[in-house]
N, C-alpha and C positions, 0 to 999 in steps of 0.2 A: 552574548551570545544567543539570537531571537531564537524562534520556535523552528523556525524553518531549517535554522544552521543545525539546530538542536537534532530533528530529524534525520537530516544528511548526515549529520557525523555516525549517529548509532547506527544507520543502517550502513556506514562505511565498515565501522569497525565489527557487524557483523559478519563482512564479506561481499557486500554487494559491489559487483564494476557494473552493471548495468541496468536501467529503467525503462520498462517499456509503457507507452502512454500514448496518449490524445490530449492537449493543451484544451483549456475552457476555461469559462469565465470564474468558475470561485476558486479554481487551482494555478491560474497563472502568475501568482507570487511565486507558490513552489516552483512551480516548470522553471520560471528566471533564473531561481537558485541553485536550482539541478545543474543549468544547461550552464553554467558559471563555476560548476566543482569539476577539476580535475579528476579526481577517484574516480567519477560515475558519469558513464558512457549515456546519452540520452537516444534512446530510438522513439521516433514517431513513427505511428502506422496510419494506414488510411482511417481504420476507425477502433472503438473500443476492444470490440471484438473481434478483431486481432491483434490487439497490444496482450488483452487476456490472457490469448490461447498461445502468443509466444509467451508470457510468463510463464506459463504453465511447462511451457516442453522446454525454457530454459531450468525450470527446478528440475524436469526429470532427467535433464541432461548435468546437470551441475550440484540440485540439489536445492536450491531456492529464487526463486523470482518474484520479483515484485513489479506492480502496473499500479501506473496513476494516470484517475480518470475525473473528468466533473461531476458535479455532482448532477441526479437527474437523472437526462436522458445518456448521460455517457456510463454513469454507473450501472444503470440497469441494462445496456447492452453486455456489459460484461459479466453478468451473471451466470448466465448459461458455461462461460468459460468455468467462473469458480467454482458452481456447482461439479463440475466435470472436474475439477479439480480434486475437489473432498471427496467425490465417489473410486475416486484413482488414488488417495491420499497424498496428494502432491503440494507441497509447500512453496503455499503461493500467498502473498500478502499483497492488497488490493489497497490502496490507499489514493482515495475521494476528498476532495475540495466541498466546501458548504459552505451556505450562506453564513453571516458572521454571526456572533452572540447577540449582539444587540440589535441589528435587523432583524432576529428569531424572534426576540423578546417587543420590540417594536410595533409586529405586526406587520411590519409591509407586504407589499405586492412585493414577489419575489417570483422570477421565470421557476423553471421546471421544480418550484417545490409541490411536494406530494399533499397525501390529507394532513399530514402533520408532518413537523421539522424533523424528527424521531422515525416517522417509516422506514429512509432507507435504511436504516442502522439496524430496527428490527426484523427489517428482509432479509438483510446478512445475516444476520444472530440464525438465521434456518440454515443457510451453506457455508458456515465458517465457526471453526472450535473456538476462539477470541475474537470478542469486536470492541472497539470503546472508541468512541469522542475524546477527543483533544480540546474539551472547552475551558483549559486553562492552562495557564504558561506555569502554574505552580507541581502540576500532575502530570506535565505532559510526557515527561522521560519515562516515569511509571508504567504509566498507563501504556507508551510505546512497546516499553522492554516485556511488559506483563503479553502482551499481543504474542512476540516475537519468541519468545518464550515459550507460550502455549505451541506456535505452530513446529517447532525444532521439537517439543515429547513426543507432540502428538500425529506428529509427518502429515498436518491437514491447513486449509485455509484458512489466513485471517483477515482481518478489514479494521483498518484506520480510517476515518473521519474528521478534517480539520477544518474548523470554522476559519473562513476567510482573514477574520479580524483580530485571529489569536497568533498567525506567523510572524507578524514584524513585535509581537511582544516579548521582551526580555528575560529569558529562562534563565533561574537559578541552577547556579553549577551543579551537575548528577551528583550524588552521596556515591555511586559506584562507578567506579573509574574507567573509559572506555577500553582501558587493555585488558580489562580483568572480566569483558564481557566474553562468553566462548563465540565462536564462530557457526553462525548456521551453517554454516558446510563443514565444519568439525566431523569428522566418525559419521560421514554420509555415503551410506551402503547405496548407489546408483545400480541398481539392475541393467546388466545388457539390453533386456527388452524395455526399459522404459527409457531407457537412452537411443534405442533407435527409432522408439516413435516417438522422442521429443523430435528428434532428428528429420523426421519425415514431417511434422508438424510445421518446422521451422522452412523446411524446404517446401511445403504445401504452400507459404506465406510469401 
């Protein structure tokens, strides 16, 4: 199992059935894998702001929403919705593709890279309860589940950044079996107010 499959299977084990997003250079491999997954529906919107607001609305209706975007321009457009999700205590996971580890270390000139490769993650630190860069196939599962656990515990958004050269690397079998992972949708008390607000956002889109 490679890291891309690991991410998808972990999300499925947490009850994820829909991902909203906009494909882009740094996240194309993951989009391709999600599109081929029969357990998850992929909803591509006209822009990242729409995808992130849709994920927030989905979270308010069902208890958990996922948005997937590319690095730089994509993630920055999603920040407004993620900030709103934090203010409203909405369980949203944003997954951002990113330049590869080797690309970063070689100081190549890459498009949509900010002041430094870790700038984007540090920005989301201010908007999320937990953030992580999946920079190794050996620790990807632990980092991903740590973020998901924090989202569930605190009912706040989380952020995962995935360097594109990690996605095809073989990941070790998780020590914690998927079947034992508590779903983010378990014991979720979604109030009528949040449900109606979520429906209004989706209808607006």
